[in-house]
N, C-alpha and C positions, 0 to 999 in steps of 0.2 A: 123548085126555085133555085137550089144550089147549082143545078146543071145549067140553068138559064144564065145565072150570074157568071159562071165559069165561061160559058160560051161568049157572052158579051165582053168579058175581060179579054178573051183570046182575040177578039176582033179589034182591040185597041192597038195603036201603034207602039212600038218600042221607042224610048227616047232617042233623039238624034245623037250622032257621034260616030266614032270610028273605032273598030276593034283592033286595028293595027296589024302587025305581023302574025303569022300562025304561032301558036303556043305562047310566045313571050309577049304578044300584043304590044302595048305601049309602056311596058314595065321600065325599060331603060330610060325613056323620056321622063317618066314619073319620078324615078330615082335621081335623075341628074338635072332636071330643069325646075328651078324654084318657082317658075311662072306657069307650070303645067296646068293647074286648075284655072288660073286667070285667063290664059289664052283660050281655053275651051269654053269657059263661061261666056266670054265675049262672042264666040262663034255660035254657040248652041243654046245659051241661056242657063238657068239654074239647075237643070237636070239633063244629064247626058250619059251616053254609054261609052265604055272603053274596055280594055282587057288588061288586067293587072295580075301579076304573079300566077299566070296560067288560068285565070278565071274571068269570064265575061262579067263586067262590073258596071253598076250604075252609080255615078257620083251625083250627090244631091246637096244643094247649097241653100242655106237660109233657115230661119227660126221655124217656119212651118214644116219644112222637111225634117228638122231635128225632132219636132213634136211627133210627127208621123212615125219616125223610126223608134224613138224611145217608148212611145205608147204601144207599139206593136211587138215589144220584146216578149219572146217565148210563144207568141201566137203566129205572127207573120215572119218574124226574124229571130235569129239566134246569133250568138257571138261567133265571129270567124276572123282568124288572123291568117296572114300569109304562112305557108308551110314552114318557112324558116323560123318564124316567131313561135309557132305552135310547138315545134320540135325542141327548140332551145329553151323555152320556158318550162316545158314538160306537161304531161297530161293531167297531173294533179294540181297544177297551178290554178289559183282563183281566177286568173284571166281566161282560162280555158273551160272552167266548169260552167254548167248550165243548169237550169231548172231548180229543183229543190236542194240539190247538193250545193249549188252556188249560193243559194240563199242561206243555208245553214252555215257554210264556211264563212261567208261574208259577215254574218252576225257574230261569229266567233272572233274573227280578225278585227272587227270594228271595236272590240273591247280595248284594244291597244291604242285606240285613237279617241277615246272618250275624254271629256274635259279634265277629269281627275288624273288620268294617265299623262295627258299633255302637260299639265302643271308640273308633274314630277320630272318631265324631261327638260324643263326650262333651265335649271342650273347647269346641267351637263352641256346643253347647247351653247349657253353663254360662255362657259369655260373653253370649249373647243374653238368657238368663234374667235374669242379674244386671243388665243394662242396663235391662230392662223393670221389674224390681222397684224399682230406684232411681228411675226415671221416675214410677212410681205413688206412691212415698213422697213425692216432691216435689209431686205433685198434691194429696195429702192426702185428697181425697174424689173418688170416681169411679164411673161405671157400668162394672162390671168386664167383663161378657160381651163387648161389642164390642172392648174392649182385648185380651182373651184371644184373640179371633179374629185380630187383627192379629199378636199374638205367635206363635201356632201357624203362621200363614201365612208369617211371616218365617223361622221354623225350617224349615218344609217347603221353601220356595224355596231356602234356603241349602244344605241338606243333601241334598235330592233332585235339585235341578236346578243347584245351584252358582251361583245368581244372587241378587243383593242387591236386595230390593224396598223398602228403607227409604225411598228417595226417589221410587219409582215408584207414586204413589197411584192412577194410572189403572188399572194392572194389578190392584191390589187391588179397586178399585171394580167393574171388569169381572167379576172372580171372584165377588164378592158377589152381583151381579145374576144371573149365570149360575147359581149354586147355589140362588138363590131360586126358580128355575123347575123344579127337579128333581122335586119331589112336588107337582104341581099338575094341573089338568085339561088334557088335550091339545087346547086350542083355539087355532088359529092365526089369531088376530085381533090387529091391531097393538098394542092396549092390554093384552093379557093378559101375565101373568108368563112364560108359556111362550114366546111370540113374542119378548119382550124378551130372554129367556135365550138363544134361538137366535141372535140378533144378537150377543150377547156371546160366545157360543161361537166364532163366526167370527173375532171380533177377538182372542180369547184364543189361538186356533190360529195366527193370523198372528204374534203375539208369541212364542209357543213355537217356531214355525218359525225366527224370527230368532235365538233362543237356540241352537237346534240347529245352524244354519248357521255361527254364530260359533264354536261348540265344534268343529265339523268342521274349520274353518280353523285354529283355535288350540286343539289338544287340551289339556285340563287334567290335571294330575297327580292331582287330587282324585278319590277313588273314590266318587263319588255315583251315584245310580241312572241318571242320564242318561249318565254316562261308561261305565257297564257296558253300557247298551243300545246306545250308539253303536258299541261294539266287538263286539257280539254277532253271531254267525252261526248260521243254522239248520243242519239236518242236511245240506243241499246246499251249504253254504258261502255262502249269500246273507245280506246284511245286511238289517235291518228297513227297511221303506220309511219315508220321511218322514211319510206319513199315519199309519202305525201308531205311530211314535214319538210323534207329537203326541197321539194318543188315550191312549196309555199314560201319558205325562207328566201330562196333564190329570187322569186318574184318580188317579194317585199324589198329586198336589197336593190333590185333594179328600179322599182318604182320610186324608192326613196333616194335615188341617186341621179339617174339619167335626166329626168324631167326637171328636177330641182336645180341641177347644174345649169341647164338651159335658162331657166327662169332668173337665176341670180346673175348670170352673165348679161342677160337682156336688161336687167335693172341697172347694172353698172354702166353698160353702153349708153342707154337712153338718158340717164341722168348726167353723164359726162357731156352729152350733146345738148342738154337743156339746162344751162346755168341758172336761169330764173326759177325753175322748179326745184333744182338742187338747193338753192338759197332758201326757198320757202320751207323745204323739208328740214333743213338744218335749224331754221328759226323755231319750228315746232319742237324739235329735240331740246333746244336751249330753254324752252319754257317748261319742260318737264324735269323737275328736280329729282336727281337720282344720285345720291352720295355713295351708295354701296352697290350691291349686285342688282342688275336689271331684273325686275320681277313681272309676273303676269299683270299686276295692277298698273305698272308703268306702261306696259304694252297697250292696255285698254284705252289709255289717253291719246294714243297716236292715231287719231282719226284721219288726218291728211295723209299720213304714210299708208294707211289702208287703201285710200283712193289711188295713190301712186302705184302701189303693188297691183291693184286690180287693173289699172290702165296698162301697166307693163304686160300683164298676161292677156289683155285684149289685143294689144298691138302686135306682140310677138308671142303667140301661144306656143309653149314648148312642143306640143304635138299637133300635127296638122289636121287630124281627123280620126275616125274610128270605123273599123270594118264590121259588117254583119253578113250573114248568109240568109237568103230568102228561103224560108221553109214552107211558105204557102203563097202562091201567086196572089197579087193584089194590084190595086190601081192607085196612082197618085197624079193629080193634076192632068188627067186624061191620058196618061201613059201606062202601059202594062209593065209591071215589075215581076218578071218571071221566076218561078220556083227554080232553085238550083243556082241562080246568079248570086254574085256578091253585091253588097251595097257599101258605099263609103260616104259617110257624112263629113262635112267640111267645117272645121272650127275657125280657121283663119279667115276664110271668105265670109262666114256668118258675121264675124266681128267687124267686117268692113261695110256692112249694109248701111248706106246713107239714109235710109228711111228710119233707121233706129238710132244710129250714132251720127250726130251732126259733125261735119268735117272729119269723117272717119279716119282719114290719113293723118290727122293732126294728133299729137300726143297731148292730151288734155285730161289730167286726173280729176278735174272738177266736174266732169260729166257724171261722176259717181257720187257727187255731193247729194245728200238727201233731197235738196230742193230741185235737182235735175233728174237724178236716178234714171238715166237713159236706158239702162239695161232692164228696167222693170216694165217698160212699155209693152213688151211682148214676151211671153214665156219662151224659154230656150234660145234667147238671142245672145246670151253670154254662156258659153259652154266650154270654158277652159278645162274643166274637170269632167267633161262628159255630162250625162244626165240620165234621169230615170233610175231604174233599179241597178244599173251598172255604173253609176257615178263613182268616181275615184274614192275608194274606201279610206285612203290616207290623206285626203285633201286638207284636213285641219292640221295635220302634222306638217305638210308642205307649207301652208300659210304661216304657221308658227315659226318654222325655221327661216323662211324668207324674212319675216318681220324682225326677228332677233338679229339676223345678219345685217339687214339694212339699217336698223337702229344703231347698232354698235359701230358700223362703218361710218354713218353720218356724224355720230357724236365725237369720233376721235381721229378720223383720217380723211385725207384728200387724195384724189387721183385724177390724172389727165391722160388722154389717149396719145400714144406715140404717133407722130405724123407719118404719112406715107404708107400705112398698112391697109390691107383690103378688109373692109368692114361688111362686105356683102355676106348674106347669111346662107349657110348650108342648112337645108330644111329637114333632111332625113338622116338618122332616125329622130333626132330632135334638133331644133333650131340652134345654131351656133355661128359666131363670126368666123369667116374663112381663115383668117390669119391668127386666130386664137386669142384675140383681144389683148394687144400689147399696151401696157400702161406704165406711167411713172407714178409711184405710190409712196406716200409718206404720212407721218403723224401730223396733226394740225398744231 
């Protein structure tokens, strides 16, 4: 029976599409054209073939495709990243691990994002956010995106690793150059972004090792991710090696920084363009009495803000999609999905499905009101944080930081976009305004 099934699968056609040039395929278009997927979806439909980062790839769009991929994890598919990402994140990173090791490490890391841990992060998040908002009000006019990057990096360093980077600009600069090489061509020549990022990785790992050794000598009472990992033991009672700790910490810093910066800048951009939604968001904040420090209880009352943040992440998801490798040939919608190929599921295009989201191009937070709940009509139609067993382990951390930032911003500050700037979005590695989001900023 298995032979017969394999034979019939082999007779199925490959999805339509174009593999592009030898070796590099359509990688350059993928990296440079924000409408790459849209153009091909119009031409070929919701499933098509291409060639990205040296690998023949099938791109799949829609909730059904997402369900197919997420439910086939470790059976038909396994995690696969472009070589540059795999090398720069490191072999011991949670993002690269598979099977039982991935599940064990994920369980371990998820302790840093449980409700109790998140509640303990709130005061520090509020404090750091307030200091940055005041700094920006003093500036009056600024390019916001790079400032938001510094803000999210400070929060990630403080709460995930227990270190203060306020005066360590070199660490921040290394991190920026390292992350700049993640989604590039894998060319190891001295002047390429990838080679420069490799050098930065070595320096970052040295700095992270110093932090780890310091914490081992002087254990901290703070329950951050590093503290949990330092005390962790596997099934045989062994501690994590220094090398694994370094890769895991680097991954956590990246995850807690890059995508969050994108999400926050999208929130600031979209609300500046939607004054009626901004006014409604402010009205909700005015109805919540908060005389002292913002707390978890205050945040629970902000239901309209929840809807706004969810809609921001639907309209401009920080990450465009996710890669998998086909480890066993299979079939989807009459097409052959061959072993050895890559798969790429699409987040942004899934969120534009008009059969799920009414007027999908329109920014409408009320689509997430419990009375409408458009995202509940079909499983995996809202996949900002991925799905299945590889769903983002830190998603609740990200949602908490976004909500605290948004609430404090709405309660005390106003901003408007500087005229004449380019607001088109660069999509890779994460979505961001081309001119860096120039704003006039001040206290209310």
